[in-house]
C-alpha positions, 0 to 999 in steps of 0.5 A: 698377576700370574696366569693359572695355566701352569702345567701340573708338577710332575710329582702330581701326575699318576700313570697306569703304564709306560713308566719306569722302576727305581731301585731303592736302598732301604738300609742295613742290619747287622747279623749275629755273626757280625756280617751285614744285610743290605735291604732293598726295595723299589718304586714302580711308577705305574699303578697297573703295569707290572714290568719284567726285567731279567737279570743281566745288563738291565738288572744287575747288582755289582760287584760280584753279581749280576745275580744276588736274588733280586726280583725280575717281576716288578709289581706296581708302586712302592714295594719296601724291604723286598730282598736282602743281600748279605755282605761280610763283616769286613765290608768297610766303606765299599758300595753295592750298587743295584742298577735297573735299566728300562725304556732307555733309562738307567737308575741305581741304588747305592748300598753302604754301611752309613750309620744313618742307614741302619734299621731295626724291626721298629724302623721297618714297621714304621717305614711300611706304615704300621706304626705312627710317627715316633711310636715305640713301646715294649709291645712294639719292640718285642714283636717278632716276624711270623714264622712260615713253612711251606709244604712240598719241594722248593723246586717243582714242575708243572704243565702250563694250564695245570693247577699247582697246589700251594700250601703254607703254614703260618704261626705268629706271636700275636703282636701287634694285636689285630686291628681293623681300618684305622688301627695303625699302632700308635695312631689316633684311631678316630679321624680328626673332626669325625665327631663334627663330621657326624654331627653335620652329616648325620653319619658314622659310616667309616667310608664317609669319615676323613682318614685319621692320618695324611700319610700312608698307613697300614692296617694291622692283621696277620695274613699270607700272600703269594705273588710272582717274584720272577717270571714273565708269563701270566700267573693266576693265583686263586683265591685272589691274594692280598696285595703286597704293594702299597695300593692306597686306592679305596676298595683295593685288597690291600692293607694300605687301602681305606676300609680294608680288613684282614682276612679271617685266620685259618684255625689250623694256621694252614693257608691254601691256594692254587697257581695256574701258569699260562706260559712255559718258563721258569718262575719264582713264587714268593709266599709272604706272611705279614703280621702288619708290621713285620714279614717273613718270606719263603720262595718256590721255583717252578718250571712250567712245561708245555 
């Protein structure tokens, strides 16, 4: 008989801090001019710690780098389709390699034009959790990313502690239709066994009903979020923003969290916020418009002085 005092498997452990970040190659897409985009994301193994790794020996993309616009500020957990690198149509069988080194460990993501790595918008929506497995429809295939426009210059200067107004205008095609918790496109919106659960325990409170899918799912609904893409100092953005990383904890302000509902849309499509930087330096803020399935990003570079 085997003893039961086995150490838990590494994949079952979770950490708030102290772990590393793995770069990830998400796949490639073809552009109208026959060039290609390599799509990258990452996995921060921490649930709370946000890690900064400046471009250089510890955060580089080669050949041709080290800077191809990759993030230097890494949010917790899984972040998919974070940035893209455009390569020419004659790229062929070469590799583009993103290397991240932290806490003495180097990890790499290898991008190639392998056929099985090709992605389209349906694949993106499925990978981020907006679609049920194998789901497709004319509506899903017709979906286009939101359109985002920022007010003001793309390069701004502000003093530390001084509020910086952030204004974004967002329009969308209304696809996919706005849904609440459990409204993953193509999934069964009623949890399996929820009727039996209600009969046994006398409740239809959604907080008490088992989830409708075992894998990570994403609530569908247009929203906009600002987040730090580059810069190591503390930044406070108000109002609190919807998280752009896969926070699956109950009560989190995240489309991947149980019971989360999308925010009310501004009638004029104008989203406003303010950012306060505590320390001088150069930062890149990213505004992400997300319809639940596809996203559009715009960035602002901010120089913070004393």
